[in-house]
N, C-alpha and C positions, 0 to 999 in steps of 0.2 A: 632435873626437870622432866626427863623422859619417864622416870619412875612415878612422878606425880601424875603425869598424863595417863600412864598405863592404868592407874587405879580408877580413872574416870570412865573407862570403857568396860565392856563385858570381857569374858575370857576368849571371845572370838577375835580380839585384837591383840597382837603380839608385837613387842618392840625388840628388835635385834640390833646390837652394836657390832659392826664388823668393818674392817678396813678404815676405821676412823669415821664411819658414816652411820646413819640411822636408817634401818629398814623397818617399815611398818607392815606387818602381814595381817590382812583382814580376811578371816575365814568365813565363808558363806555357805548357805544351802542354796542350791540353784533354783529352788521353788520355795521362796520364803519372802513375805513382805517385810518381816523384821530385818532380814539381811539387806534388802534394798534400802531401807531407812538407815541402817547402820553405815552402809557404804557412803551414802551422801553425807551423813553427819561427820564421819572421820575425815573425809576429803576436805570438806568445808572448814573444819576446825584445825586440821594439821597443816593445810596448805603445802603439800609436798612439792618437790621440784619436778617430780614425774609420777605418773600413775601407770602401773603395769597391770595387765589383765590376763587371767588364765584363759586365753583364747588364741587360736591361730586364725589366719585370714579367712579360711573357708568357713569356720564356725561363726566368726564375727559377721560375715556377710549373710549367713543363714539366719542369724538372730535379727539382723536389721531388716531383712526381706522375708517376711512371713509367707509370702506367696511364691517363694523360690521354686518349690516343687512343681508349680504350674508351668514354669518355663524350662523344665528339664529337657535337655537335648539327649534323649536316650541313645541315639546313634553314636554321639560323641562319647558318651559314657562307656558304651560297649567297645568302641575303638581304642579307648585309653585303658581298657581292662579295669574299670573302677566300679564294676557292678557290685562286688562284695562290700566296698566302702558305702555305696548307696544303700544297700540293704541294712547294714549296721546303723547308718544314720537314720533310716526310716524307723528302725526298731527303737532307737533312743528317742527320736522325736515323738513316736507314738506313746512310749512309756512316760516321758516327761509331760506330754500334753494331757494324758489321762490323770496324772498326779496333780497337774496344775489346775484342772477342773475341780478336783476334790478340795484343793487348798485355796482356790480362789485367786491365784496369781499366775501369770504367764511364765514359762520356763526361761531362765537366763535373764530375768528382768534386772537383777542386781548387777550383772556384768554390763548390760547396756546403761544402767544408771551410773556406773563408775565412769564410763566413757563420756556420757552426757554431762555429768557434774564436772569432770575435769575440763572439758571443752568450755563450759560456762565460766570456769575460773581461770581460763587461759593456761592450763597445765598440760604439758605434752602427755600423750597416751602411747603406750608401747604394748603390742601383743607379744606375749612371751612364751606361749605354749608351742609345742612341736606340732607340725602339720599332722592332723588326725589321720590322714591317709598313710603317712609314714609309720605312725604308731600302730595302726591296724595291720599293715603289711609286715612290720617287724614282729608283731605278736604272732601272726599266722606262720611266718617262716621259722619262728623259734620252736615251733612244735614239731614233734615227730609225726609220722603218718598215723601211728596208733593214737596219739593224742588228738590229732585232728578228727579222726574217726570217732573217738570218744566224745569230743565236743559236739560234733554234728549229730551223732546218734543218741545223745542223752536227753534230747528234748529240753535242754537248758533254756534256749531262747523262748520256747513256748511258755515257760514259767512266768515270763513277764506279761504275757498277753492276758492270762486268766486270773492273775493274782487278785485275791479279795482284799481290798484296802479297808481294814477296820480302823477305828479311831486310834488304837494303840500304835498301829503301823504308821498312820499319818503323823502322830506326834513324834515318832522316831525320825521320820523323814523331814520334819520341820527343823530338826537339829543336825541334819547332815547334808551332804553334797550329793545330788542324785547321780551325776556322772561318776564320781568316786565310788558311790554305793554300787553301781553296776560293775565297775572295774574291780572293786573289792570282792564281790561275789564271784566274778570270773576267776580272780586270783585264788580264792579259797577252793573253788571247784577244781582248778588246775594251777598249782603253784608255779609252774614254769612261766605262766603269763604275768605274775606279779612283778617280776623284774622289769618287763617292758612297759606294762600298763601303769605302774605306780612309781617304782623306784627310779627308773630312767627319767620319767617326767618330772619328778621332784628335783633331780639334779639339773635337768635342762632348764626348768623354770627359774631355779635359783641362780644359775649362771647367767642366764639372759637378763635377769633382774639386776644382778651385780654389775653387768656391763652398761647399764643405763646411767647416764651422767646425773649428778646431783648429790648434795649432802644428805638430803632426806628423800627417800624413795618409798612409795607406798605400793604394795602388791595386793590385788584382790584375787583370791584363789579359793578353791573348794576347801571346806573345813578339813577334809581328809588328807589334804596335802600340807597342812600347816607344820606339823612336826618334822616331816621329811625336808621341807624347804628350809626351816629354821636350822636344822642340823647341817645342811649343805652350806648355808651362808656362814655359820659359825666355824665350820671346818675349812672354809675357803677352798672347797674342792675345785680342782682345775681340770675338768673333764674336757676332752676335745669334742666340741659339739658336732663336728663333721662326722665323727664316728657314730654319734647317736642319730644322725640324719641319713645314714646309709642303710639301705635295705639289703640284708644278706641274702644270698642266693638260696632258693629252696632246695630240698633234697631231690636227688635224681629219681627216687621212687615216686615222689609226688608228680614229677614231670611225666614219667612213663605212664602212670595211671591216668594223669590228666589227658594225655593224647590217646591212651589205650581205650578208655571207656567210650569216647565218641566214635572211634574206629570200629569198635565192636557193635555199637548200636546201628551205625550206618551199614556195616557189613551184614548184620542180621536182617535189615530191611531189604537189602539187595538179594540176600539168600532166599527170603520168603517170597519175594517177587519172582525169582527164577524158578523156585520149586513149587509154589502154590498159586502163582499168578499175580497179576498186577492188582486185582481187587483186594486180595488178602494183604498185600504190601500197603495199599492205600489205607485200609482199615487200621492196620497197626500204626502207620504214620499219624493218622488222625488221633488215635488214642494217645500217642506220645505228645502230640501238640496240646491236647486238652490237659493231660496229666501235668504238664509244665506250666501252661498258661494260666489255668484257673487258680492254683495256689499263689502264684506270683501276683496276679491281679487282686486277689483277696488281701494279700499282705499290704499292698499299696493302699487299698481301700481302708484297711484298719488304721493306716498311718495318715488318714485324711487326705489322700492324694487327690489331685485334680482329675476329673473324668477323662481328659485327654491322656494324662499320664497313666491312668489305670488301663485304658484301652491299648496304649502303646506297649506297656509292660506285658500285657496278655499276649500280644503278637510277637514280641521280641524274645520272651522267655524260652520258647523251644529252641531257638537258634543260639542264644547266649549259653544255654546249658551244654551245648556241644563245643563251646570255646574254652580251652584249658585256662 
């Protein structure tokens, strides 16, 4: 029966038999109307016992609340040391929104469609991806100081802002998963990141999916994750999820530099004030303020941030840049 059903769908739907159960993997592009329609079709036709979605709670809430950036508590973000997570999320949001405008569909529509369709059919929904904050922190801490410097100094992130999206590129993106596309490019640029950004998440999503009750479980994931998740299910990998949810400590070199740079900057301002006078120190402090505030505000503006968020980021950036 499953073989017959398998032939009625495109190659974006995969049936896996494991543990005496049926797992249906639906691979999607995160900016694709075709993916959205396919997700609804498969859920309605297969009537699985549960629907798993490649989202964590934070990303799910962000998709549900498109105006979330307007209510950002920047002070709380700084206190929890989540500024890097915010910047990466803004980058991804800007990248997906720009692509969505070209393709005529909102980012993540098919994931929300999966949850909506499941709820309409009375089917339980499970969020099975790892917390994006943990993923980013594990990725950052997995790199050596040299690798971090290479990443930050390469202009890699800037490549996403000015990329010319011709028709050929758009056609490619219609067949892929934007988040996986971004992570794949990061992995190619720096192979050490592939384990954390892709391989670990394949294992994590597969194990969380296998833990969901039901004889027939459907998982909606990015197309780039289909092969890895299928292999993990078939091999019945028994990874300790707690290990994948732990953030390893960063290197001592990074901590020393993290505290050393702010100390040098503040020390230099005090030295200038002592040797050249308060006016010279004030001018240099003002230059520091603008050099940090303007780029940050522009970045939030490019991500379509709310005016209040743009203003808050401008004033907060000079101080957060001194926080290790």
